[in-house]
Residue, then its C-alpha position, 0 to 999 in steps of 0.5 A: x651204220x654209224x653217224x659222228x656228230x659235231x665231235x671234239x677231242x683234246x688231250x690237255x691243251x691239244x685238239x685232236x678233234x673239233x667239231x668233226x661230223x661224219x656218216x659211214x654207210x653199208x659197202x663204203x671201203x674207206x681210206x683214213x689218212x692224215x699225218x702222224x699224230x693227227x688222231x686217226x687211232x683216237x677216232x677208231x678208239x672212240x667209235x669202239x667206246x674205249x675212249x671218251x669224246x670231249x664233246x659231240x656224239x657217236x651214233x652206231x646202229x643197234x647190234x653193229x658187229x665191229x671188228x678191230x685190229x689195233x697197230x700194235x697189241x698183244x694178242x693172247x690166246x691159249x688156242x691153236x690158229x685155226x681153233x681161233x679161226x672158228x671161235x668168232x661165233x659164240x655158238x660154234x666156239x661152245x660147240x667146238x668146245x664140247x666136241x673137244x671135251x667129248x674127244x678127250x673123255x673118249x666119248x666120240x662114239x656117244x650119241x651127243x657127239x653125233x648131235x654136236x657134229x650135225x649141229x656143227x655141220x648145219x652152222x657150216x663149219x667146214x665151209x668156214x674152216x676151208x675159208x679160213x685155210x685159204x685166208x691163212x695161206x694167203x697171209x703166208x701161213x703154212x698148213x703145219x702151222x694151222x694147229x700151232x698154239x698162238x701163245x708160241x708165235x712171235x708178235x708178227x704172226x700173232x697180229x697175222x692170226x688176228x687179222x686172219x680171224x677178222x677176215x674170216x667172219x662177216x663183221x658189219x664194220x671192219x676197222x683196220x689200223x695199219x694192218x700191213x705192219x707186220x707183213x711181207x711183200x707177198x702178203x701185202x699183195x695178197x690182202x690188196x687183192x682180198x679187200x679190193x673185192x671185200x663184200x662189205x664196209x671197212x675203214x682202214x688206216x694206211x701210208x700206202x698210197x698204192x695200196x689204198x688206191x686199189x682197196x678203197x672207194x672213199x677217202x677220209x682225211x684228218x689233218x688240223x683236227x679237221x676231217x674231210x670225206x671225199x668219194x673216191x680213192x686216194x688218188x681222186x682226194x689228190x686230184x680233188x686236191x689239185x683242182x681245188x687249190x688251182x681254183x683257189x690259185x686263179x681266184x686269188x689272182x683275179x682278186x689281187x688284181x681287182x684289189x690293185x686296180x681299186x687300189x690305184x684308183x683311190x690312190x690317184x683320186x683320193x685327193x680330187x673332191x669331184x672324184x670323192x663319191x668314187x673313191x668312197x664306193x671303190x674303198x667299199x669294194x675293197x672292203x668287200x673283197x674276200x680274202x682267198x686262202x690256199x691250205x698250206x701243205x704240211x709235211x713230216x719230211x721236207x723235200x730233201x735230196x742226198x748230195x753227190x757221194x764218192x763214186x764207188x767201183x762197179x762191184x759195190x759188194x760180194x759174198x762168196x760161199x756164206x753159210x749162216x745157221x741159227x742153232x740147228x736151223x740152216x739159213x744159208x749154205x754155200x751162198x754167192x751174191x754180188x751187188x753192182x753199182x747203181x742198183x736199187x735192189x729190193x729183197x722180197x719174199x716170205x717172212x722167216x725166209x731170210x730177208x733180214x738175216x742177208x740184208x744184216x750180212x750185206x750191211x755188216x752187222x750180223x756174222x756168218x758162219x763161213x765165207x767171205x764178205x768183201x766191199x767194193x773199191x771206195x764203198x761207203x755204207x750206210x745202214x738203216x735198221x727195222x729195229x730202230x735202237x740197233x743204230x740209235x743211242x737211247x740215251x743221247x738227245x736227238x742234236x747229240x745223235x746227229x752229231x755223233x755221225x758227223x765226220x767232222x765238226x759242223x755249225x750248229x745252225x747247219x745240223x738244226x737246219x738239217x734236223x728241220x728238214x726231218x720236222x725235228x724243230x725247237x726244242x725238239x732237237x734236245x729230246x731224249x732219243x728214248x722217247x721218240x715215236x717210231x716215225x720220229x726215230x725213222x727220221x732221225x737216222x735218215x738225217x744221220x745218213x744225210x750228215x755223211x752220205x754214203x754211196x751204198x745204203x741197206x734199208x730195212x723197212x724204211x717207211x714203217x711209222x712214216x705217214x704219206x707225205x713222209x713216204x713220198x718225200x722219201x721216194x722222191x729222195x731215193x728216186x734221185x739218189x746216185x748211189x746204191x740201195x739194197x732195201x726190204x719193204x712191204x710199201x708197194x708205193x715205195x717199191x714200185x717207184x724205187x726198185x730196179x732189180x728184185x731179188x726173192x728170198x726163198x728158204x736157202x736160195x735167191x732168185x734174181x729179176x732184172x727189172x722193176x716190181x711190175x716186171x717181177x710180178x708179170x714174171x710171177x704170174x706167167x712162166x719164168x724165164x731162165x735168164x731169171x735165174x741167180x748165181x745161187x746155190x740151193x743147200x737142198x739141190x745144187x745139182x738142179x741149177x741150170x745155167x742161164x742162156x743169156x749171160x748177166x754181161x748180155x743182159x747188162x749191156x742190153x739193159x744199158x742200151x735200152x736205158x741210153x735210149x729213154x734217156x736221150x728221149x728224155x733229155x729231147x723232150x725236156x729240151x722241147x719243155x723248155x722251149x714251149x715254157x719260155x714261149x709261154x711265159x714270153x706271152x704271158x709278159x706281153x698279155x700283162x702288159x697289155x692288160x695293164x694298158x687296156x685297163x688303165x684306159x677303161x678305168x679312165x675312160x670318161x668321155x671317151x669313144x664308147x665303141x672302143x671302150x666296148x672293144x677294149x672290154x672284150x679283149x680284156x676278157x679275152x686277155x684274162x681267159x688266155x692268161x688263165x690258159x697259160x697258167x694250166x699249160x705252164x703246171x702241166x708242163x712243170x708236172x710233165x718235166x718232174x715226171x721225166x726228171x724221175 
């Protein structure tokens, strides 16, 4: 379908792509990943002919029909949503335009109108509309919105319209640049399921590991101006990378051992004339030794942790009798809501249901019409806004913005070290906030939270604009965070690994799910238990609210007991891992000593017993094999330890 040969692209002195080659074949569902700024969107633009390469060629199959969704774009159209769905085929578009003209001219009873309708039927207009309706509903549209003018929709819903149109038609190749950015969690889950069964070819840019794992069968990694294509999803790529790095590490150890042996020999005998020939040979062997280079990981955010915070009371926040309206539209009426210590609570639900409104009221940045909001004992709140400039001053430098969050003076070196964790290095710290990219703004807000860590954090789409490494670092940090979280996110990897409580936000009401994302999805797929009901009054039908048979206190006690049992089991296994690790490390030291002795004997074996030489050689091979095995075992134990600690 597409063949890329020796492609290079640079902007001024910066090389984005350097001599990369790639072939794309039918039915490949490809995930394109790499750090922010690596050139992923640039590669799409070159394939589409929107951008000219510095050198190299891109050959596309003749007549190839490519559908493209940009990461950010204005989707201008004077059509309605459904009209746009049926405008992808030029013949259908012209026939539909003629149909509307005949109807507007009151000529629906003319012979031509019958001809047009017959042609539309032959072209499959009804099947096309039915398919479009299913896709639109999957992406969160309501039936009454199908005939709204696109120009009247918000930017996010316009992007959903474009995505729906791309999925409605059979394109030879789809290029999708961060298509989940404007989706809520339910729409993201629907899109994941749809693309996992997609009968066609696409390349998708995404930073969501779970999404990529479920929808792709090939992975392209773009990093350091190089491109690597791997068969399998992102998880397969990570496994291949781990195996490759371990193999390189083992090869590096073998080469280093050989180097040390040769250097010891030449150092010992270089002054002995009768060994001059042997020394020359050893030096030649040294010169021929291969240099094993292990690729260094580059991260947009280095691993970080929130320092210990002041311990809050059990009740972190209470909303009581909250009313909130925007003009005539009532979002909440008589809302009661409580967040307790240690909850990592994710707000889910369709766009427009009131998630951001609720989060902003919780964070104290949005006033409500009536009711009360009360923070618990010693609660210190931090807020991460989806609109980054809500919490950033565009006229300050990066360094000044960080320092503005410090409650007390801190050394400049300490502040710059913290900024370095979030990849602000050198003169980057003096850049004005207004020129930062979306990802850089996200990283700066996180740095501000870290300089004075709160014990209650509200996060609105914190992973947007972060690359996969950034999302992983953020996820790891909040897994270990000891405070309380309330957040909105459509990133499946982040939600699945962080949330221990889900609150479904529907128009005017909430429903609690006391468990993880998997628990929530299981309950949504099956019969929901009464225990999932929340203490929230619906403005429409308050009398329908039924009390749960199990009290919240009973549920909390049961969860605490289960958590305690899991904790004890984890502690026991961690102790076993420590013992196993100590035993393996002790064995490794013994083997290193024995290896050195036997290697020394063999290097000085001139004139010694040939049977003993052979025996020592066999034993040395056994030692090296066992030492390699120990390295693998220690790696496995370390991975298990990290997994349990999470």
